[in-house]
C-alpha positions in Angstrom: 4.5 51.0 -31.4 1.1 52.7 -32.0 -2.2 50.8 -32.3 -2.2 50.7 -36.1 1.3 49.4 -36.3 0.5 46.8 -33.6 -2.6 45.7 -35.5 -0.6 45.4 -38.8 2.1 43.4 -37.1 -0.5 41.1 -35.5 -2.2 40.5 -38.9 1.1 39.8 -40.5 2.0 37.2 -37.8 -1.5 35.6 -38.2 -1.1 35.3 -41.9 2.4 33.8 -41.6 1.6 31.4 -38.8 -2.1 30.5 -39.2 -1.4 27.4 -41.3 1.0 26.1 -38.7 -1.4 26.9 -35.8 -4.2 25.0 -37.6 -1.9 22.1 -38.1 -1.0 22.0 -34.4 -4.5 22.4 -33.1 -6.4 20.3 -35.5 -3.9 17.6 -36.6 -0.9 17.2 -34.3 -2.6 17.6 -30.9 -5.5 15.1 -31.8 -3.1 12.6 -33.3 -0.7 12.9 -30.3 -3.6 12.5 -27.9 -5.6 9.8 -29.6 -3.5 7.8 -32.1 0.3 7.8 -31.4 2.8 9.4 -29.1 6.3 9.0 -27.6 6.9 8.4 -23.9 10.2 9.1 -22.1 11.0 6.4 -19.5 12.9 7.8 -16.5 13.0 4.6 -14.3 14.3 1.1 -14.5 11.2 -0.9 -13.5 11.1 -2.5 -17.0 14.8 -3.4 -17.2 16.2 -5.1 -19.2 13.5 -4.7 -21.8 13.2 -0.9 -21.5 16.0 1.2 -20.0 16.1 4.5 -18.3 16.4 7.2 -21.1 14.4 5.2 -23.7 11.9 7.1 -25.8 9.1 4.6 -26.3 6.7 4.8 -29.2 3.1 4.0 -28.2 0.1 3.1 -30.2 -2.8 4.8 -28.6 -5.3 3.2 -31.0 -4.2 -0.4 -30.2 -7.3 -1.1 -28.1 -9.6 1.7 -29.1 -10.1 5.4 -29.6 -10.4 8.1 -27.0 -11.7 11.7 -27.2 -8.5 13.9 -27.7 -7.0 15.2 -24.4 -9.3 13.0 -22.3 -9.6 9.4 -21.1 -13.2 9.3 -22.5 -13.5 6.3 -24.7 -15.1 6.7 -28.2 -14.7 3.2 -29.4 -13.1 -0.1 -28.2 -12.1 -2.9 -30.5 -9.8 -5.1 -28.4 -8.5 -5.6 -24.9 -4.9 -6.0 -23.7 -3.4 -9.4 -24.2 -1.0 -11.2 -21.9 2.5 -10.1 -22.5 1.6 -6.7 -23.9 3.7 -3.7 -22.7 1.0 -1.2 -21.7 0.8 2.4 -20.5 -1.6 2.8 -17.6 -2.5 5.1 -14.7 -1.8 3.7 -11.3 -5.0 3.1 -9.3 -3.0 4.2 -6.3 -2.1 7.8 -7.2 -2.9 8.2 -11.0 0.8 8.2 -11.9 1.4 7.2 -15.5 3.2 3.8 -15.6 4.7 1.5 -18.2 4.3 -2.2 -17.2 3.9 -5.7 -18.6 0.4 -7.2 -18.8 0.5 -10.4 -16.7 -3.0 -11.3 -15.5 -6.3 -11.1 -17.4 -9.8 -11.1 -16.0 -10.5 -14.6 -14.4 -6.9 -15.6 -14.2 -5.5 -17.1 -11.0 -2.0 -15.6 -10.3 0.7 -16.6 -7.9 4.3 -15.7 -7.4 6.6 -18.3 -5.6 10.2 -17.1 -5.2 9.9 -15.0 -8.4 8.5 -18.0 -10.3 5.2 -16.9 -11.9 2.2 -19.2 -12.0 -0.9 -18.5 -14.0 -3.9 -20.7 -13.5 -1.7 -23.1 -11.5 0.8 -23.5 -14.4 4.4 -22.2 -14.1 5.5 -19.8 -16.8 8.6 -21.4 -18.3 12.0 -19.6 -18.0 15.1 -20.1 -20.1 18.5 -18.7 -20.6 18.9 -15.2 -22.0 20.9 -14.1 -25.0 23.9 -12.1 -23.5 23.6 -9.6 -26.4 20.3 -8.4 -25.0 22.2 -7.1 -21.9 24.9 -5.1 -23.7 23.5 -1.7 -22.7 23.1 -2.5 -19.0 25.5 -1.0 -16.4 28.2 -3.2 -14.9 26.6 -2.8 -11.5 23.3 -4.3 -12.7 25.1 -7.1 -14.5 27.1 -7.9 -11.4 24.2 -8.0 -9.0 21.3 -9.3 -11.0 20.2 -12.5 -12.7 18.5 -12.6 -16.1 16.3 -15.0 -17.9 13.6 -15.3 -20.6 10.0 -15.8 -19.5 7.3 -17.3 -21.7 3.9 -15.7 -21.4 1.6 -17.5 -23.8 3.1 -16.6 -27.2 5.2 -13.8 -25.8 8.8 -14.4 -24.8 10.4 -11.5 -22.9 13.4 -10.8 -20.7 13.2 -10.4 -16.9 15.7 -9.7 -14.2 15.8 -10.3 -10.5 18.2 -8.9 -7.9 18.6 -11.2 -4.9 20.1 -8.5 -2.6 17.0 -6.3 -2.9 14.1 -6.8 -0.6 10.9 -7.4 -2.7 7.7 -9.3 -2.9 8.9 -12.6 -4.3 5.9 -14.4 -3.0 2.4 -13.2 -3.8 -1.1 -14.7 -4.0 -2.8 -16.7 -5.2 -5.3 -14.1 -6.3 -8.1 -14.2 -8.9 -8.2 -11.2 -11.3 -11.7 -9.7 -11.1 -13.8 -9.0 -14.2 -12.8 -5.6 -15.8 -9.5 -5.6 -14.0 -5.9 -6.5 -14.9 -2.7 -7.4 -13.2 0.6 -5.8 -14.3 4.2 -6.2 -13.3 7.6 -4.8 -14.3 10.2 -6.9 -16.0 12.6 -5.8 -13.3 10.8 -8.0 -10.8 12.6 -6.9 -7.7 12.5 -3.2 -8.4 9.0 -2.4 -9.7 6.0 -0.9 -8.0 3.2 -2.8 -9.7 0.0 -4.7 -9.0 1.7 -6.6 -6.2 1.7 -3.3 -4.3 -1.2 -1.2 -5.6 -3.6 -4.0 -6.7 -5.5 -4.6 -9.9 -5.7 -2.0 -12.7 -9.2 -1.1 -14.1 -9.6 -1.4 -17.8 -10.4 2.3 -18.1 -6.9 3.1 -16.6 -5.2 1.3 -19.5 -4.3 3.9 -22.2 -2.3 2.3 -24.9 0.4 -0.3 -25.9 4.1 0.4 -26.3 5.4 -1.0 -29.6 8.9 0.2 -30.0 11.9 2.3 -29.0 12.3 5.4 -31.1 15.5 6.6 -29.4 17.6 6.0 -26.3 20.1 8.0 -24.3 22.1 6.9 -21.3 21.0 9.3 -18.5 23.9 8.1 -16.3 26.6 8.9 -18.9 26.0 12.5 -20.1 23.0 11.3 -22.2 25.2 9.5 -24.7 23.0 8.0 -27.4 22.6 4.2 -27.3 22.4 3.9 -31.1 21.8 0.2 -31.1 18.4 0.8 -29.5 17.2 3.4 -32.0 14.1 2.2 -34.0 13.9 -1.2 -32.4 10.8 -3.3 -31.6 9.5 -4.1 -28.2 8.4 -7.5 -27.1 
């Protein structure tokens, strides 16, 4: 291909694809970076609420706006609330995590044999609806215990696995100003604030609001259709 033909071909490609490129660069990338996105979850630290293979829809504008493709904050209109499922960067190694918001600035937190206390008050636990557990593996069901924990107005499922060595006792600690305490709903299989400490506000990126799709990574990625387009709480 001589230079004239190459130039003509390049111009043809530009005319055909320029609208798509502008859409990607000036609309899709900024929206994905600043407003909304999907996160694939590869681990079970949020079982039974979020399973391995879930595609989680996140609202990046839940707490404010950031400059696209950066963590630089442009505006902030709210802070995380207790019970929120948040996306944050670990203060330990900057790994992106999905966890439950447990402790807010000024809270006194303590864990006694997996019973959570906030400001010296035990967080109530109650029996779980078995239908919530229908997508869990037989192994998890056989070796774990499940309940519903009340965090202020937020009711959510938790699980514990007695055979696993974990930090079932922690604190009491006071959450510093500008810092937060997060945990996984899978209390005995989650690396969270019990291990890496408090999460600075600037490390909290967004809030998870629903499950867009779900595939069983342990069974040839079979779709879990009952989890498609469901809310998170």
